[in-house]
N, CA and C of each residue as an Amber inpcrd file, in Angstrom:
protein
   618
   0.8490000  -1.2010000   0.0000000   0.0000000   0.0000000   0.0000000
   0.8840000   1.2510000   0.0000000   0.5680000   2.2390000  -0.8220000
   1.3880000   3.4340000  -0.9510000   1.2620000   4.3220000   0.2780000
   2.2680000   5.2000000   0.4480000   2.2210000   6.1570000   1.5550000
   1.0260000   7.0950000   1.4060000   0.7280000   7.4490000   0.1560000
  -0.4060000   8.3370000  -0.1030000  -1.7170000   7.6930000   0.3250000
  -1.8470000   6.3780000   0.0350000  -3.0520000   5.6510000   0.4340000
  -3.1650000   5.5840000   1.9360000  -2.0200000   5.3580000   2.6110000
  -2.0050000   5.3230000   4.0780000  -2.4810000   6.6550000   4.6530000
  -1.9840000   7.7490000   4.0780000  -2.3790000   9.0730000   4.5540000
  -3.8710000   9.3130000   4.3360000  -4.3680000   8.8520000   3.1830000
  -5.7950000   9.0150000   2.8770000  -6.6530000   8.2330000   3.8720000
  -6.2520000   6.9860000   4.1480000  -6.9900000   6.1470000   5.0950000
  -6.9840000   6.7520000   6.4890000  -5.8160000   7.2560000   6.8960000
  -5.6990000   7.8680000   8.2250000  -6.5610000   9.1270000   8.3230000
  -6.5630000   9.9100000   7.2410000  -7.3670000  11.1340000   7.2270000
  -8.8530000  10.8070000   7.3360000  -9.2920000   9.7730000   6.6130000
 -10.6950000   9.3690000   6.6580000 -11.0610000   8.8410000   8.0400000
 -10.1410000   8.0930000   8.6520000 -10.4000000   7.5540000   9.9850000
 -10.5070000   8.6690000  11.0210000  -9.6220000   9.6550000  10.9110000
  -9.6600000  10.7820000  11.8400000 -10.9400000  11.5940000  11.6570000
 -11.3830000  11.7520000  10.4040000 -12.6190000  12.4800000  10.1410000
 -13.8150000  11.7500000  10.7310000 -13.8110000  10.4240000  10.5930000
 -14.8990000   9.6280000  11.1640000 -14.8980000   9.7200000  12.6820000
 -13.7020000   9.7470000  13.2900000 -13.5980000   9.8890000  14.7390000
 -14.1380000  11.2430000  15.1790000 -13.7870000  12.2730000  14.4270000
 -14.2730000  13.6210000  14.7410000 -15.7980000  13.6680000  14.6780000
 -16.3630000  13.0410000  13.6630000 -17.8230000  13.0220000  13.5210000
 -18.4810000  12.2460000  14.6530000 -17.8470000  11.1690000  15.1010000
 -18.3830000  10.4010000  16.2340000 -18.3570000  11.2290000  17.5050000
 -17.2990000  12.0040000  17.6750000 -17.1880000  12.8470000  18.8710000
 -18.2900000  13.9080000  18.8760000 -18.5330000  14.5200000  17.7280000
 -19.5740000  15.5410000  17.6310000 -20.9520000  14.9320000  17.9080000
 -21.2130000  13.7570000  17.3280000 -22.4980000  13.0870000  17.5500000
 -22.6600000  12.7080000  19.0220000 -21.5890000  12.2150000  19.6330000
 -21.6350000  11.8390000  21.0470000 -21.8580000  13.0560000  21.9280000
 -21.2100000  14.1530000  21.5800000 -21.3720000  15.3930000  22.3460000
 -22.8140000  15.8630000  22.3100000 -23.4160000  15.8300000  21.1240000
 -24.8130000  16.2400000  20.9800000 -25.7130000  15.4020000  21.8740000
 -25.5000000  14.1030000  21.8880000 -26.3360000  13.1890000  22.6630000
 -26.1540000  13.4170000  24.1660000 -24.9160000  13.4400000  24.6270000
 -24.6480000  13.5380000  26.0670000 -25.0460000  14.9090000  26.6130000
 -24.6990000  15.9730000  25.8910000 -25.0460000  17.3160000  26.3660000
 -26.5610000  17.5060000  26.4360000 -27.2740000  16.9950000  25.4350000
 -28.7310000  17.1410000  25.4310000 -29.3620000  16.3630000  26.5780000
 -28.7840000  15.2140000  26.9200000 -29.3480000  14.3880000  27.9830000
 -29.0100000  14.9220000  29.3810000 -27.7770000  15.3920000  29.5780000
 -27.3130000  15.7200000  30.9190000 -27.1240000  17.2070000  31.1720000
 -27.0350000  18.0030000  30.1100000 -26.7630000  19.4140000  30.2910000
 -25.2730000  19.6860000  30.3190000 -24.9180000  20.9340000  30.1050000
 -23.5100000  21.3130000  29.9890000 -22.7320000  21.0610000  31.2750000
 -23.2440000  21.5310000  32.3950000 -22.4990000  21.4450000  33.6490000
 -22.2640000  20.0060000  34.0980000 -23.2380000  19.1360000  33.8650000
 -23.1300000  17.7570000  34.3550000 -22.3560000  16.8420000  33.4070000
 -22.0200000  17.3230000  32.2250000 -21.3230000  16.5040000  31.2340000
 -19.8120000  16.6200000  31.4080000 -19.1300000  15.4850000  31.2880000
 -17.6710000  15.4740000  31.3480000 -17.1090000  15.0250000  29.9960000
 -15.8850000  15.4310000  29.7250000 -15.2460000  15.0130000  28.4840000
 -15.0280000  13.5050000  28.4640000 -14.8430000  12.9170000  29.6250000
 -14.6650000  11.4670000  29.6980000 -15.9390000  10.7470000  29.2280000
 -17.1030000  11.2880000  29.6360000 -18.3660000  10.6930000  29.1910000
 -18.5270000  10.8090000  27.6790000 -18.1400000  11.9410000  27.1620000
 -18.2220000  12.1390000  25.7170000 -17.2900000  11.1740000  24.9960000
 -16.0840000  11.0070000  25.5140000 -15.1110000  10.0900000  24.9250000
 -15.6440000   8.6640000  24.9310000 -16.2500000   8.2840000  26.0530000
 -16.7880000   6.9280000  26.1710000 -17.9370000   6.7120000  25.1770000
 -18.8110000   7.6890000  25.0740000 -19.9430000   7.5780000  24.1440000
 -19.4490000   7.5140000  22.6920000 -18.3940000   8.2540000  22.3900000
 -17.8560000   8.2990000  21.0330000 -16.9150000   7.1420000  20.7410000
 -16.5800000   6.3650000  21.7850000 -15.6060000   5.2810000  21.6500000
 -14.2970000   5.8230000  21.0830000 -13.8510000   6.9150000  21.6990000
 -12.6210000   7.5770000  21.2710000 -11.7440000   7.8680000  22.4930000
 -10.4570000   7.9050000  22.2820000  -9.5310000   8.2030000  23.3720000
  -9.7520000   9.6330000  23.8580000  -9.7360000   9.8580000  25.1780000
  -9.9430000  11.2140000  25.7040000  -9.0080000  12.2360000  25.0840000
  -7.7940000  11.8040000  24.7660000  -6.8450000  12.7390000  24.1840000
  -7.2860000  13.2840000  22.8380000  -8.0440000  12.4860000  22.0920000
  -8.5220000  12.9430000  20.7920000  -9.5470000  14.0630000  20.9360000
 -10.3580000  13.9940000  21.9850000 -11.3400000  15.0510000  22.2170000
 -10.6150000  16.3720000  22.4530000  -9.5830000  16.3220000  23.2900000
  -8.7840000  17.5340000  23.5400000  -8.0830000  17.9930000  22.2650000
  -7.5950000  17.0360000  21.4980000  -6.8480000  17.3670000  20.2860000
  -7.7150000  18.1230000  19.2840000  -8.9340000  17.6450000  19.0940000
  -9.8220000  18.2530000  18.1090000 -10.4920000  19.5260000  18.6050000
 -10.8960000  19.5360000  19.8700000 -11.7900000  20.6010000  20.3320000
 -11.3070000  21.3870000  21.5470000 -10.4590000  20.8360000  22.3580000
  -9.9460000  21.5810000  23.4960000 -10.7840000  21.4540000  24.7490000
 -12.0860000  21.6470000  24.6550000 -12.9370000  21.5790000  25.8460000
 -14.4070000  21.5660000  25.4930000 -15.2470000  21.5610000  26.5250000
 -16.6970000  21.4640000  26.3180000 -17.2640000  22.6730000  25.5970000
 -16.7160000  23.8530000  25.8850000 -17.2820000  25.0480000  25.2720000
 -17.1490000  25.0020000  23.7530000 -15.9650000  24.6290000  23.2790000
 -15.7700000  24.5380000  21.8380000 -16.5860000  23.3940000  21.2430000
 -16.7100000  22.3040000  21.9850000 -17.5130000  21.1800000  21.5220000
 -18.9710000  21.5890000  21.3190000 -19.5170000  22.3130000  22.2760000
 -20.9070000  22.7530000  22.1820000 -21.1130000  23.6000000  20.9290000
 -20.2130000  24.5380000  20.6970000 -20.3300000  25.4010000  19.5270000
 -20.1680000  24.5950000  18.2440000 -19.2360000  23.6500000  18.2310000
 -19.0130000  22.8200000  17.0370000 -20.2580000  22.0030000  16.6900000
 -20.9020000  21.4490000  17.7150000 -22.1200000  20.6640000  17.4930000
 -23.1880000  21.5370000  16.8420000 -23.3760000  22.7360000  17.3610000
 -24.3930000  23.6310000  16.8230000 -24.0340000  24.1110000  15.4180000
 -22.7580000  24.3910000  15.1960000 -22.3340000  24.8280000  13.8730000
 -22.5540000  23.7340000  12.8320000 -22.1660000  22.5210000  13.1910000
 -22.2970000  21.4210000  12.2470000 -23.7660000  21.1700000  11.8950000
 -24.6260000  21.1500000  12.9190000 -26.0500000  20.9270000  12.6750000
 -26.6380000  22.0610000  11.8390000 -26.2440000  23.2930000  12.1610000
 -26.7690000  24.4450000  11.4320000 -26.3270000  24.4730000   9.9850000
 -25.0610000  24.1860000   9.7360000 -24.5530000  24.2120000   8.3730000
 -25.1770000  23.0990000   7.5310000 -25.3520000  21.9290000   8.1450000
 -25.9680000  20.8130000   7.4350000 -27.4100000  21.1460000   7.0530000
 -28.1430000  21.7200000   8.0110000 -29.5380000  22.0600000   7.7460000
 -29.6410000  23.1950000   6.7350000 -28.7060000  24.1460000   6.8200000
 -28.7380000  25.2690000   5.8900000 -28.5100000  24.8060000   4.4580000
 -27.6210000  23.8370000   4.2640000 -27.3930000  23.2980000   2.9200000
 -28.6570000  22.6310000   2.3900000 -29.3380000  21.9020000   3.2890000
 -30.5960000  21.2550000   2.8930000 -31.6200000  22.2910000   2.4650000
 -31.7030000  23.3890000   3.2170000 -32.6860000  24.4280000   2.9200000
 -32.3720000  25.1330000   1.6010000 -31.0920000  25.3880000   1.3530000
 -30.7170000  26.0500000   0.1050000 -31.0860000  25.1960000  -1.1030000
 -30.7940000  23.9070000  -1.0140000 -31.1400000  22.9920000  -2.1040000
 -32.6470000  22.9220000  -2.3070000 -33.3660000  22.9010000  -1.1820000
 -34.8270000  22.8310000  -1.2540000 -35.3950000  24.0330000  -1.9860000
 -34.9490000  25.2270000  -1.5990000 -35.4650000  26.4600000  -2.1990000
 -35.1280000  26.5270000  -3.6810000 -33.9780000  25.9850000  -4.0650000
 -33.5870000  26.0030000  -5.4730000 -34.4090000  25.0230000  -6.3120000
 -34.8310000  23.9220000  -5.6790000 -35.4900000  22.8520000  -6.4270000
 -36.9970000  23.0500000  -6.5810000 -37.6380000  23.6730000  -5.5870000
 -39.0950000  23.8160000  -5.6620000 -39.4570000  25.0150000  -6.5310000
 -40.6830000  25.0500000  -7.0910000 -41.1340000  26.2170000  -7.8600000
 -41.0440000  27.4870000  -7.0080000 -40.7460000  28.5990000  -7.6500000
 -40.5110000  29.8590000  -6.9370000 -41.6690000  30.2440000  -6.0300000
 -42.9040000  30.0250000  -6.5030000 -44.0580000  30.4440000  -5.7090000
 -44.3250000  29.5160000  -4.5160000 -43.5690000  28.4100000  -4.4190000
 -43.7300000  27.4850000  -3.3000000 -42.5390000  27.5070000  -2.3400000
 -41.5380000  28.3260000  -2.6540000 -40.2900000  28.3150000  -1.9010000
 -40.4910000  28.6860000  -0.4250000 -41.2800000  29.7250000  -0.1740000
 -41.4800000  30.1720000   1.1950000 -42.1740000  29.1020000   2.0330000
 -43.2240000  28.5050000   1.4960000 -43.9540000  27.4760000   2.2330000
 -43.0770000  26.2440000   2.4740000 -42.2450000  25.8900000   1.4860000
 -41.3460000  24.7410000   1.6400000 -40.3240000  25.0160000   2.7390000
 -39.8320000  26.2350000   2.7720000 -38.8630000  26.6590000   3.7900000
 -39.4710000  26.5540000   5.1900000 -40.6660000  27.0850000   5.3550000
 -41.3230000  27.0600000   6.6590000 -41.7040000  25.6370000   7.0780000
 -42.1020000  24.8210000   6.1220000 -42.4610000  23.4380000   6.4330000
 -41.2670000  22.6700000   6.9890000 -40.1100000  22.8570000   6.3770000
 -38.9030000  22.1750000   6.8550000 -38.5320000  22.6320000   8.2630000
 -38.6760000  23.9120000   8.5430000 -38.3840000  24.4210000   9.8840000
 -39.3630000  23.8560000  10.9070000 -40.6140000  23.7880000  10.5150000
 -41.6440000  23.2140000  11.3790000 -41.3260000  21.7500000  11.6940000
 -40.9550000  20.9940000  10.6800000 -40.6610000  19.5740000  10.8600000
 -39.4050000  19.3550000  11.6980000 -38.4690000  20.2770000  11.6120000
 -37.2000000  20.1010000  12.3300000 -37.3960000  20.0940000  13.8440000
 -38.3950000  20.8080000  14.3270000 -38.6400000  20.8510000  15.7780000
 -38.8790000  19.4480000  16.3190000 -39.6290000  18.6430000  15.5710000
 -39.8920000  17.2750000  15.9980000 -38.7650000  16.3250000  15.6740000
 -38.0120000  16.6170000  14.6040000 -36.9670000  15.7030000  14.1550000
 -35.6420000  15.9050000  14.8840000 -35.3340000  17.1340000  15.2720000
 -34.0480000  17.4290000  15.9100000 -34.2210000  18.2800000  17.1760000
 -35.0210000  17.8160000  18.1340000 -35.2120000  18.6230000  19.3420000
 -33.9270000  18.8590000  20.1170000 -32.9790000  17.9170000  20.0490000
 -31.7300000  18.0870000  20.7850000 -30.9270000  19.2860000  20.3010000
 -31.0230000  19.5770000  19.0100000 -30.3230000  20.7510000  18.4830000
 -30.8520000  22.0110000  19.1490000 -32.1620000  22.0830000  19.3040000
 -32.7590000  23.2490000  19.9580000 -32.4030000  23.2920000  21.4410000
 -32.4190000  22.1440000  22.0940000 -32.0590000  22.1060000  23.5190000
 -30.6360000  22.6360000  23.7360000 -29.7200000  22.2110000  22.8920000
 -28.3350000  22.6720000  23.0140000 -28.2260000  24.1570000  22.6780000
 -29.0300000  24.6080000  21.7360000 -28.9980000  26.0270000  21.3840000
 -29.4230000  26.8850000  22.5770000 -30.5040000  26.4800000  23.2550000
 -30.9560000  27.2520000  24.4070000 -29.9070000  27.2260000  25.5160000
 -29.2730000  26.0770000  25.6850000 -28.2220000  25.9860000  26.6980000
 -27.0700000  26.9280000  26.3620000 -26.7430000  27.0080000  25.0820000
 -25.6520000  27.9040000  24.6770000 -26.0110000  29.3610000  24.9410000
 -27.2850000  29.7340000  24.7770000 -27.7060000  31.1100000  25.0660000
 -27.4550000  31.4410000  26.5310000 -27.8870000  30.5330000  27.4120000
 -27.7270000  30.7530000  28.8460000 -26.2530000  30.8390000  29.2270000
 -25.4500000  29.9320000  28.6830000 -24.0280000  29.9430000  28.9900000
 -23.3520000  31.1900000  28.4470000 -23.7720000  31.6070000  27.2590000
 -23.1600000  32.7810000  26.6520000 -23.3770000  34.0490000  27.4370000
 -24.4470000  34.1050000  28.2090000 -24.7290000  35.2970000  29.0200000
 -23.8290000  35.3950000  30.2420000 -23.2400000  34.2620000  30.6570000
 -22.4780000  34.2540000  31.9120000 -21.0460000  33.7280000  31.7780000
 -20.7650000  33.0200000  30.7040000 -19.4530000  32.4150000  30.5420000
 -18.6490000  33.2080000  29.5130000 -17.5870000  33.9160000  29.9380000
 -16.8250000  34.7580000  29.0100000 -16.1000000  33.9710000  27.9300000
 -15.8900000  32.6620000  28.1490000 -15.2500000  31.8390000  27.1370000
 -16.2210000  31.4740000  26.0210000 -17.4780000  31.3050000  26.3900000
 -18.4760000  30.8760000  25.4210000 -19.1600000  32.0540000  24.7310000
 -19.2550000  33.1790000  25.4360000 -20.0020000  34.3320000  24.9230000
 -19.6220000  34.7370000  23.4930000 -18.3140000  34.9110000  23.1630000
 -17.9990000  35.3160000  21.7860000 -18.3640000  34.2540000  20.7550000
 -18.3180000  32.9850000  21.1590000 -18.6440000  31.9110000  20.2260000
 -20.1480000  31.8510000  19.9780000 -20.9340000  32.1230000  21.0130000
 -22.3850000  32.1660000  20.8410000 -22.7620000  33.3660000  19.9720000
 -22.1130000  34.4900000  20.2020000 -22.3690000  35.6860000  19.3840000
 -22.0470000  35.4090000  17.9160000 -20.9270000  34.7310000  17.6910000
 -20.5370000  34.3870000  16.3230000 -21.5470000  33.4310000  15.6900000
 -22.0160000  32.4600000  16.4870000 -22.9740000  31.4870000  15.9490000
 -24.3060000  32.1570000  15.6210000 -24.7310000  33.1120000  16.4370000
 -25.9640000  33.8410000  16.1430000 -25.8260000  34.6110000  14.8270000
 -24.6610000  35.2230000  14.6300000 -24.4210000  35.9580000  13.3790000
 -24.4460000  35.0030000  12.1900000 -23.8730000  33.8180000  12.3700000
 -23.8910000  32.8210000  11.3030000 -25.3150000  32.3790000  10.9920000
 -26.1230000  32.1960000  12.0150000 -27.5070000  31.7590000  11.7980000
 -28.3110000  32.8370000  11.0800000 -28.0910000  34.1030000  11.4210000
 -28.7630000  35.1840000  10.6840000 -28.3550000  35.1570000   9.2240000
 -27.0750000  34.9240000   8.9950000 -26.5770000  34.8620000   7.6210000
 -27.1650000  33.6670000   6.8730000 -27.2620000  32.5280000   7.5620000
 -27.8140000  31.3220000   6.9420000 -29.2830000  31.5280000   6.5560000
 -30.0590000  32.0450000   7.5140000 -31.4750000  32.2880000   7.2270000
 -31.6110000  33.3590000   6.1550000 -30.7670000  34.3950000   6.2400000
 -30.8130000  35.4720000   5.2560000 -30.5130000  34.9890000   3.8490000
 -29.5610000  34.0660000   3.7180000 -29.2170000  33.5570000   2.3810000
 -30.3690000  32.7730000   1.7760000 -31.0790000  32.0240000   2.6180000
 -32.2390000  31.2800000   2.1200000 -33.3740000  32.2400000   1.7830000
 -33.6000000  33.2210000   2.6620000 -34.6680000  34.1870000   2.4010000
 -34.3790000  35.0170000   1.1530000 -33.0980000  35.2570000   0.8640000
 -32.7510000  35.9910000  -0.3530000 -33.2300000  35.2240000  -1.5840000
 -33.0860000  33.8930000  -1.5390000 -33.5700000  33.0600000  -2.6370000
 -35.0940000  33.1290000  -2.7430000 -35.7450000  33.1090000  -1.5810000
 -37.2080000  33.1930000  -1.5670000 -37.6660000  34.5340000  -2.1360000
 -36.9940000  35.6010000  -1.7280000 -37.3920000  36.9400000  -2.1570000
 -37.1200000  37.1790000  -3.6340000 -36.1590000  36.4650000  -4.1960000
 -35.8640000  36.6120000  -5.6240000 -37.0540000  36.2270000  -6.4890000
 -37.9080000  35.3740000  -5.9540000 -39.0570000  34.9030000  -6.7280000
 -40.2180000  35.8930000  -6.7100000 -40.0560000  36.9740000  -5.9660000
 -41.1460000  37.9470000  -5.8420000 -40.5830000  39.3390000  -6.0750000
 -41.0190000  40.0180000  -7.1180000 -40.4730000  41.3360000  -7.4340000
 -40.7500000  42.3410000  -6.3270000 -41.8990000  42.2120000  -5.6590000
 -42.1900000  43.1000000  -4.5390000 -41.3030000  42.7640000  -3.3480000
 -41.0550000  41.4760000  -3.1650000 -40.2230000  41.0440000  -2.0450000
 -38.8090000  41.5580000  -2.1290000 -38.3680000  41.9380000  -3.3470000
 -37.0070000  42.4240000  -3.5090000 -36.7680000  43.7250000  -2.7440000
 -37.8390000  44.3950000  -2.3170000 -37.6980000  45.6310000  -1.5460000
 -37.3420000  45.3410000  -0.0890000 -37.3890000  44.0970000   0.3090000
 -37.1090000  43.7100000   1.6940000 -35.6570000  43.2460000   1.8170000
 -34.9670000  43.7180000   2.8280000 -33.6000000  43.2700000   3.0860000
 -33.6610000  41.8830000   3.7310000 -33.1090000  40.8520000   3.0880000
 -33.2020000  39.4950000   3.6360000 -32.5140000  39.3280000   4.9800000
 -31.4460000  40.0870000   5.2170000 -30.7450000  39.9730000   6.4970000
 -31.5580000  40.5790000   7.6410000 -32.2480000  41.6810000   7.3530000
 -33.1150000  42.2660000   8.3730000 -34.2730000  41.3280000   8.6680000
 -34.8280000  40.7360000   7.6120000 -35.9110000  39.7740000   7.7970000
 -35.4190000  38.5820000   8.6080000 -34.2010000  38.1320000   8.3490000
 -33.6290000  37.0000000   9.0890000 -33.4980000  37.3200000  10.5740000
 -33.1420000  38.5630000  10.8990000 -32.9860000  38.9370000  12.3030000
 -34.3200000  38.9170000  13.0470000 -35.4210000  39.0790000  12.3100000
 -36.7490000  38.9920000  12.9170000 -37.2230000  37.5430000  13.0080000
 -36.9040000  36.7610000  11.9850000 -37.3670000  35.3750000  11.9460000
 -36.6180000  34.4830000  12.9280000 -35.3480000  34.7460000  13.1450000
 -34.5370000  33.9010000  14.0270000 -35.1600000  33.7220000  15.4090000
 -35.5080000  34.7970000  16.1280000 -36.1260000  34.5970000  17.4430000
 -37.5190000  33.9730000  17.3660000 -38.2160000  34.1900000  16.2540000
 -39.5250000  33.5530000  16.0890000 -39.3750000  32.0330000  15.9970000
 -38.4470000  31.5700000  15.1760000 -38.2340000  30.1370000  15.0230000
 -37.8000000  29.5020000  16.3430000 -36.8490000  30.1440000  17.0260000
 -36.3500000  29.5930000  18.2930000 -37.4190000  29.6240000  19.3750000
 -38.2020000  30.7060000  19.4080000 -39.2300000  30.8310000  20.4360000
 -40.3560000  29.8330000  20.2580000 -40.7540000  29.5850000  19.0180000
 -41.8100000  28.6060000  18.7660000 -41.3330000  27.2010000  19.1180000
 -40.0900000  26.8900000  18.7670000 -39.5420000  25.5680000  19.0810000
 -39.4520000  25.3710000  20.5900000 -39.0350000  26.4060000  21.3110000
 -38.9290000  26.3140000  22.7670000 -40.2850000  26.0050000  23.3950000
 -41.3230000  26.6850000  22.9360000 -42.6560000  26.4390000  23.4860000
 -43.1140000  25.0030000  23.2310000 -42.8130000  24.4740000  22.0460000
 -43.2170000  23.1100000  21.7240000 -42.4390000  22.0910000  22.5420000
 -41.1450000  22.3150000  22.7280000 -40.3110000  21.3810000  23.4870000
 -40.7070000  21.3760000  24.9660000 -41.0280000  22.5470000  25.4960000
 -41.4010000  22.6420000  26.9060000 -42.8380000  22.1870000  27.1490000
 -43.6850000  22.3570000  26.1280000 -45.1010000  22.0060000  26.2780000
 -45.5720000  21.2570000  25.0320000 -45.5790000  19.9260000  25.0560000
 -45.9750000  19.1420000  23.8890000 -47.3790000  19.4450000  23.3730000
 -48.2330000  20.0430000  24.2200000 -49.5920000  20.3690000  23.7820000
 -49.6470000  21.6850000  22.9980000 -48.5570000  22.4230000  22.9740000
 -48.5230000  23.6940000  22.2560000 -48.7990000  23.4550000  20.7700000
 -49.6780000  24.2660000  20.1850000 -50.0940000  24.0820000  18.7970000
 -49.0930000  24.7590000  17.8580000 -48.0310000  24.0430000  17.5720000
 -46.9850000  24.5690000  16.6900000 -47.4970000  24.7300000  15.2630000
 -48.3470000  23.8180000  14.8410000 -48.8790000  23.8550000  13.4850000
 -49.6560000  25.1460000  13.2270000 -50.5240000  25.5040000  14.1700000
 -51.3170000  26.7290000  14.0040000 -50.4120000  27.9600000  13.9710000
 -49.3730000  27.9380000  14.7740000 -48.4500000  29.0750000  14.8260000
 -47.7070000  29.2440000  13.5070000 -47.2780000  28.1310000  12.9290000
 -46.5690000  28.2160000  11.6530000 -47.5070000  28.6020000  10.5170000
 -48.7370000  28.1640000  10.5800000 -49.7030000  28.5690000   9.5540000
 -49.9160000  30.0790000   9.5880000 -50.0380000  30.6260000  10.8060000
 -50.2080000  32.0690000  10.9370000 -48.9530000  32.8060000  10.4720000
 -47.7810000  32.2680000  10.8210000 -46.5300000  32.8850000  10.3880000
 -46.4360000  32.9000000   8.8640000 -46.8420000  31.8070000   8.2270000
 -46.8160000  31.7480000   6.7650000 -47.7240000  32.8160000   6.1590000
 -48.9130000  32.9610000   6.7230000 -49.8450000  33.9770000   6.2030000
 -49.2700000  35.3840000   6.3870000 -48.6490000  35.6220000   7.5240000
 -48.0560000  36.9340000   7.7900000 -46.9370000  37.2380000   6.8060000
 -46.0890000  36.2580000   6.5080000 -44.9710000  36.4770000   5.5940000
 -45.4730000  36.6810000   4.1630000 -46.4720000  35.8980000   3.7690000
 -47.0340000  36.0830000   2.4310000 -47.6550000  37.4780000   2.3030000
 -48.3150000  37.9220000   3.3520000 -48.8980000  39.2560000   3.3340000
 -47.8100000  40.3300000   3.2640000 -46.7300000  40.1040000   4.0060000
 -45.6150000  41.0490000   3.9910000 -45.0370000  41.1740000   2.5880000
 -44.8480000  40.0420000   1.9340000 -44.3010000  40.0670000   0.5820000
 -45.2430000  40.7350000  -0.4160000 -46.5280000  40.4700000  -0.2390000
 -47.4970000  41.0360000  -1.1980000 -47.6160000  42.5380000  -1.0650000
 -47.2850000  43.0810000   0.1190000 -47.4150000  44.5200000   0.3160000
 -46.0560000  45.2470000   0.3100000 -44.9730000  44.5090000   0.0950000
 -43.6560000  45.1410000   0.0880000 -43.5470000  46.1320000  -1.0510000
 -42.9320000  47.2370000  -0.7360000 -42.7070000  48.2470000  -1.7650000
 -43.8880000  49.1610000  -2.0210000 -45.0120000  48.9620000  -1.3330000
 -46.1870000  49.8310000  -1.5680000 -45.9850000  51.1890000  -0.9080000
């Protein structure tokens, strides 16, 4: 086997280990919370040597941010592809439907996000990373909304980044209510949000 092949195999193995660590972190942090989680528990769940966790991430704070970044970037790619593939007049509804479905499909992502907000308010090590992640999420939502707005000539009068800054707390707040109270009518809330956004687009530029 060539040296190049060995390097390729090692690189793939290290990448798989990194992905296992991130997946394990998401699971353990969501179950136990930030304060009660140890790096040893994460290592055990990931079936990885504790030293590798330190090597890749350094500590829990960076791990938490990495988990959220990875989940956000993966979902954002899905949303961009979705908006590009569906007919222009259906893009907004498709976007909102995916966000609605994500609350039930990935509740742990939301749980970790709320935990990061709380930690960011009090932990000086985490605060800049949470601020950066919030900026990234506004950018992610804004990029998708820019695609949605391109399909509507009136919608072009709306700044997608400003719209993203309004939608971000709406999405997080609705998910929080559903996670804390399973009886909360998330469907009705998203239907109303869809009507409000369609109305906003139809009256933009007037």
